[in-house]
C-alpha atoms as an extended CHARMM CRD file, in Angstrom:
* protein
*
        55  EXT
         1         1  UNK       CA             -0.0170000000        0.0010000000       -0.0840000000  PROA      1               0.0000000000
         2         2  UNK       CA              2.7570000000        2.4710000000        0.8790000000  PROA      2               0.0000000000
         3         3  UNK       CA              4.5400000000        1.6550000000       -2.4000000000  PROA      3               0.0000000000
         4         4  UNK       CA              1.3050000000        2.4240000000       -4.3620000000  PROA      4               0.0000000000
         5         5  UNK       CA              0.6700000000        5.5500000000       -2.6120000000  PROA      5               0.0000000000
         6         6  UNK       CA              4.4260000000        6.6720000000       -3.1150000000  PROA      6               0.0000000000
         7         7  UNK       CA              4.1220000000        5.9140000000       -6.7940000000  PROA      7               0.0000000000
         8         8  UNK       CA              0.8900000000        7.9340000000       -7.1110000000  PROA      8               0.0000000000
         9         9  UNK       CA              2.3720000000       10.8970000000       -5.3710000000  PROA      9               0.0000000000
        10        10  UNK       CA              5.5860000000       10.7300000000       -7.4390000000  PROA      10              0.0000000000
        11        11  UNK       CA              3.4440000000       10.5860000000      -10.6230000000  PROA      11              0.0000000000
        12        12  UNK       CA              1.4530000000       13.5930000000       -9.5490000000  PROA      12              0.0000000000
        13        13  UNK       CA              4.6230000000       15.6480000000       -8.7260000000  PROA      13              0.0000000000
        14        14  UNK       CA              6.2200000000       14.6830000000      -12.0540000000  PROA      14              0.0000000000
        15        15  UNK       CA              3.0930000000       15.7170000000      -14.0730000000  PROA      15              0.0000000000
        16        16  UNK       CA              2.8270000000       18.9010000000      -12.1990000000  PROA      16              0.0000000000
        17        17  UNK       CA              6.4830000000       19.7110000000      -12.9070000000  PROA      17              0.0000000000
        18        18  UNK       CA              6.0150000000       18.9270000000      -16.5270000000  PROA      18              0.0000000000
        19        19  UNK       CA              2.8460000000       21.1010000000      -16.8040000000  PROA      19              0.0000000000
        20        20  UNK       CA              4.5480000000       24.0430000000      -15.1370000000  PROA      20              0.0000000000
        21        21  UNK       CA              7.6420000000       23.6930000000      -17.3930000000  PROA      21              0.0000000000
        22        22  UNK       CA              9.3060000000       26.4670000000      -19.5590000000  PROA      22              0.0000000000
        23        23  UNK       CA              6.9380000000       29.1390000000      -20.7610000000  PROA      23              0.0000000000
        24        24  UNK       CA              7.0970000000       31.9050000000      -23.3880000000  PROA      24              0.0000000000
        25        25  UNK       CA              5.3510000000       35.1990000000      -22.8770000000  PROA      25              0.0000000000
        26        26  UNK       CA              5.3940000000       38.0830000000      -25.4210000000  PROA      26              0.0000000000
        27        27  UNK       CA              6.6710000000       41.5760000000      -24.2530000000  PROA      27              0.0000000000
        28        28  UNK       CA              3.7890000000       43.1630000000      -26.1060000000  PROA      28              0.0000000000
        29        29  UNK       CA              0.6740000000       41.3000000000      -27.4260000000  PROA      29              0.0000000000
        30        30  UNK       CA             -0.1200000000       43.9640000000      -30.1500000000  PROA      30              0.0000000000
        31        31  UNK       CA              1.7440000000       46.3940000000      -32.3550000000  PROA      31              0.0000000000
        32        32  UNK       CA              0.4400000000       49.5850000000      -34.1180000000  PROA      32              0.0000000000
        33        33  UNK       CA              2.2900000000       49.6720000000      -37.4370000000  PROA      33              0.0000000000
        34        34  UNK       CA              0.9670000000       53.1690000000      -37.9890000000  PROA      34              0.0000000000
        35        35  UNK       CA              0.9160000000       54.5900000000      -41.5580000000  PROA      35              0.0000000000
        36        36  UNK       CA              3.7520000000       53.7830000000      -43.9250000000  PROA      36              0.0000000000
        37        37  UNK       CA              4.1840000000       54.2290000000      -47.6260000000  PROA      37              0.0000000000
        38        38  UNK       CA              3.7390000000       50.7100000000      -49.2610000000  PROA      38              0.0000000000
        39        39  UNK       CA              5.5650000000       52.0260000000      -52.3840000000  PROA      39              0.0000000000
        40        40  UNK       CA              8.6990000000       52.4680000000      -50.3940000000  PROA      40              0.0000000000
        41        41  UNK       CA              9.5500000000       48.7910000000      -50.4950000000  PROA      41              0.0000000000
        42        42  UNK       CA              9.8200000000       46.2050000000      -47.8530000000  PROA      42              0.0000000000
        43        43  UNK       CA              9.3180000000       47.2570000000      -44.1520000000  PROA      43              0.0000000000
        44        44  UNK       CA             10.8780000000       45.4140000000      -41.2600000000  PROA      44              0.0000000000
        45        45  UNK       CA             10.0320000000       45.0740000000      -37.6480000000  PROA      45              0.0000000000
        46        46  UNK       CA             11.1390000000       42.9200000000      -34.6410000000  PROA      46              0.0000000000
        47        47  UNK       CA              8.9780000000       41.0080000000      -32.2000000000  PROA      47              0.0000000000
        48        48  UNK       CA             10.5980000000       39.7820000000      -28.9640000000  PROA      48              0.0000000000
        49        49  UNK       CA              9.4150000000       37.2440000000      -26.3700000000  PROA      49              0.0000000000
        50        50  UNK       CA             10.8140000000       36.2170000000      -23.0000000000  PROA      50              0.0000000000
        51        51  UNK       CA             11.3510000000       32.5190000000      -22.2080000000  PROA      51              0.0000000000
        52        52  UNK       CA             11.3610000000       31.2910000000      -18.6960000000  PROA      52              0.0000000000
        53        53  UNK       CA             12.6710000000       28.0630000000      -17.2090000000  PROA      53              0.0000000000
        54        54  UNK       CA             11.0560000000       26.8070000000      -14.0290000000  PROA      54              0.0000000000
        55        55  UNK       CA             13.2810000000       24.3180000000      -12.0320000000  PROA      55              0.0000000000
């Protein structure tokens, strides 16, 4: 019985650790590109995200 209970508790802890693993969050969820001249050629922009590692 104790072995079964220990296995269940270990399984729950492992599942919880995997579920709460690394996450990515965006610094900004939207961007206003404003007005630009489409005839001026290719326009560029950068989007950044932050990754976190939970141990």
